[in-house]
N, C-alpha and C positions, 0 to 999 in steps of 0.2 A: 679126383672125383669131388664134387661139391658136397659139403657137409652142413648140417644144421648148426646154428651158432650156440646151441645149448651147452655142449660139453666145454667149448673154449671159454664161454663166459662163466660157467660154474667154477672152472679152474681159476680164472682170472679173479673172481670175487674172493675165493678162498685164499689166493696167493697175493692179494692186495696189489694187483696191477690191472691195467685195462687193455682191451683189444680195440684197435682203431677201426672205425668204419670210414673208408675213403670212397667218396662218390666217383663214379665213372661217367664219362661223357662220350668216349670214342675208343678206338683201338689203342692209340698211343697211351691214353690214360690207364687203361686196363693192364696193358703190358708193363708199364713202368711200376705200377703198384704191385703186381704179382712178382715181378723180378726182385723188387726190394724186399718183399716179405720172405721170399725164398732165400735170398742172400743173408738176411738177418735172422733166419729161422724163427719167424714170428707168425702166429696165426693172424688172419686178416679177414675183414668183412668188406665186400664190394657193395657199395650202396647205389641203387638206381632209383631216381625219382621218376614219377610218372611222366614228367616232361622230357627227361633224358631218355626214358624208354621209348617214347614216341619219336624223339630225334634219331635214335639208333634203329629206326624201322620196326619197332615192336619188340615185345619181350622174348619171343622165340629167337629172334636174331641175336639178342644179348646172350641168351642161354647157349646158343650154338657157338658164338664167339668165345665165351668164357670157357666152356667145356673143351673147345679145340685148343685153347691156349694152355690149359692145365696139362693136357697131354703133350703138346708139342714143346712146351718149355720145361717139361719134366718137373712140374710143381708138386712137391711132396708135403708142404705145410698145409694145415687145415684152412680151407677157403669156404666162406659162406657167401652166397649171392642173395642180397637182401633188398626187398622193395622198401624204399624210404618214403615215409608219409603217405602211405597208400590209402586210397578210398576203398570202400567196401567192394566195389566192382573191380577196381585195380588189383586188389588182393586176390580175388578169385581168378582173375586173368593170369596173375603171376604163379599161382598155385598150379594152374593148368599148363603153363609154359615150361615149368621145371625149375623154378627158383627154389632154393633150399631154406629160405628164411623170408618172413613177411613182416612188414610193419603195417598195422591198421591204425590210422590216426583218427580216432573218434572224438578227439578233444573238443571239437566245436559243436558236438551234439550234447543235448541234456544228458546227464550221467546215466539215466535209465536206458536211454537209447544206445549210448556208448557200451554199456554192459551187455545189452541184448545182442548187438552186432558182434562184439568181441567174443561172446560165448559161442556164437555160431562158427566163427573162425577158429576158436580154440579146438572145437571138435574136429573140424576138417584137418587142421595142422597136426593134431595128435595122431590121427589115423595114418597120415602120410609121413610122420616123423620129421616135420618141419618145425623150425623155431618161430615164435610169434612175439612181436613187440607191440605193446599197447601204449597209448599216451593219455595222460591226465594233466589238464592245465596247459594252455597253449604256449608254445615256444614263440618268443617275439621275433620281429623282423618278417621278411617275406619269403615264403617257400612255395614255389609253384602257384603264386597268386593268393595263397592263404596268408593273411597278415595277422600276426598276434603281437600283443604288447609286452610279452615277456612276464606274464603273471606267474604267481606261485601256486603250485598244486595244493589241493586239500588232502592232507595225509589220510583221512578216512576214506575219501574217494579212491585214493591210490590203493588202499587195502582192499576195497571192494573189487577193484579190477584185478589186483594181484591174486586174490583168492579164486579167480575164475580158472587159474591154471596157465596163465600166459608165461612165456619163458623169461621175459625181461620187460622192464617198465621205464618209459620216458616220463619223467615228472618235471614240470616247469619249475625252475628255481631261480628265475630272473635272467635266464640265458636267452640269447637271441641269435637268429641266423644272420649271416653276413658280417659286415664290419661293425664293431661296437662303437656307439656314439661317445663323445668325450664326457658326457654327464651320466654314463652308465654307473649304476649303484653297486655293481659287483654281484657275485652269486649269493643266494641266501642259504648259508650253511645250516641255519636253524631249520629251514624247511626240509633240507636234505636229511638232516639228522632225524627229524620227526617222521619222515617218510620211511627211512630205513628201519626205525624202531617198529613201525607197523607192518613192514613187508619182509623183515627177517633176511633170509638167505637169497631173496630174489635179486639178481643182478640189475642194477639201475643204469640208465642210459643218460648221457649228457649230450644234448644236441647243441649245435652252434659252437663247436670247439675252436673255431678260428678267433684268435685275438683274446682268449682268456689267458691271463698271466700264468706262468708255469707253477707258481706256488699255489694258486687256486686249483689248478688241475690236480696237483698232488694231494691237496687236502680233500678234494672231491672223491678221489680214488680211495683215500683212507676212510671215507664215510660211505663206501659201498658202491661207487660208480665203477662198472666193469666194462663199459662200452662208451667210447667217445667218438662223435661224428665230426669229420673234417671234410670240408668241401671248398669253401671260399679260398682258403689258404693255398690249396693246390692250383686253383684257377689264377690267383694273383701271381704265383711263382711262374706259371706257364706263360702268362701274359707278359711279365717283365722280361723273361729270357727271350721270348719271341720278338718283342719290341727292340731289344738290344741288338739282336741278330740283324734285323732289317735296318735299324738306324746306322749300324756299322757298314751297311752296304754289302753284307756277305751274300745276300740273296742274288746279287748281281755279279758275283765273282764265280767264274767257271760254271759248274752245275749247281750253284747255290740255290737256284730256284726249285730244284727237285724237292717235292714235298717231304721226302725222307730226310733230306738235309735241313730243310726249312723248319720242320717240326722237332728235330733232334734236341736242340738246346732246351726247348720247353719240356720235353719228356725227361731230360736229365734233371731239370729243376724240380719236377714233380718227385722224382726219386729222392732228391736231397730233402725235400719237405717231408715226405713219408718217413724217411729214415729218422729225421729229427723228432717226429711225433712218436714213432715206435720206441725210441730211446726214452723220451719223456714219459710215455705211458707205462714203460717197464715190460713191454711184451717181447723184447728181443731175447732170442734163445728159448722161448717158451713153447715152441712148436713140438 
C-alpha cells in the first residue's frame, strides 16, 4: 500500500540519512526501483513529473500500475508515489488520482502567491493524509520546460512556507537538474545551514542529485537534507546499457529483439544505480 512520505522523512532527518526519490518513466523503471528498494530494505519515493505522467497515459494509469506492482511483487518496504514539480492543477489531479505525496512547485510565483496556493494544498493534503513538498528559490537547469538558474533560496521565505505546515521543503542551494556544467560553483552549504536554522525539524529536499559529488551529498544530509531526487543518472545508465546491447548486435541474435530482452540490460543498470544511491544516502536497511 502506498504511504505518505511524512514518516519515512521524519525518521530519515532524525537518523541523519536521506530517502531517495527516483523518477519513473515506464514499467521497467518502476519495477527496477521497487525491486531494488525491497532487496535493500530501503524506503523509497517514486517521482512522477507532469511530463512523465502524460507519457504514461495519465495519473490514474500510473497509480494503477504502481499499486498492482506493490501487490504482485510483494513489496513490504514503505513506498510513496510523489508528483514532482507539480503545477497547482497537476497537484489537484494527482490528489484525485490517488497519489500519496505531492510536490507543488510555486517557486516561480511571487512569494505571496506561492504561500496562498501552498496553503490551499496543505489543507487538502492534511485532510487526506498525504505529504506535501513545497519549493522556494528555483532549482537550475530544465525540468519540464521550466528553466531555472540554480539560485539560492531566501531563508526567511523558506520559513514562511515551512510554517504553513508542509511536510518537506525544497530550497534552492545552487543545485541544478540534469548534468552539471564544468564551471558549477558547488552547493551553497551556507544557504542550507541558514535554511535549516529557520525551519528546524522540517525535512529538506535536494533536487538535481545527479552529478553532485558524494562528499557534498553526505554534507548536505548532515545539514538536514532528508530527501534527494535522482532522475538523469538512471536515464544515463539505462541509455548506456541499451546502447551497448545494440552495438554488440545482441538484438539480432536469436530472440534478442524481444522487448523483454532488449530492455533488460537497461533495467539492470537502473537497479545498480539505485543501489549505489541508496547506499550513499544511508537508507539501506531503514525500512
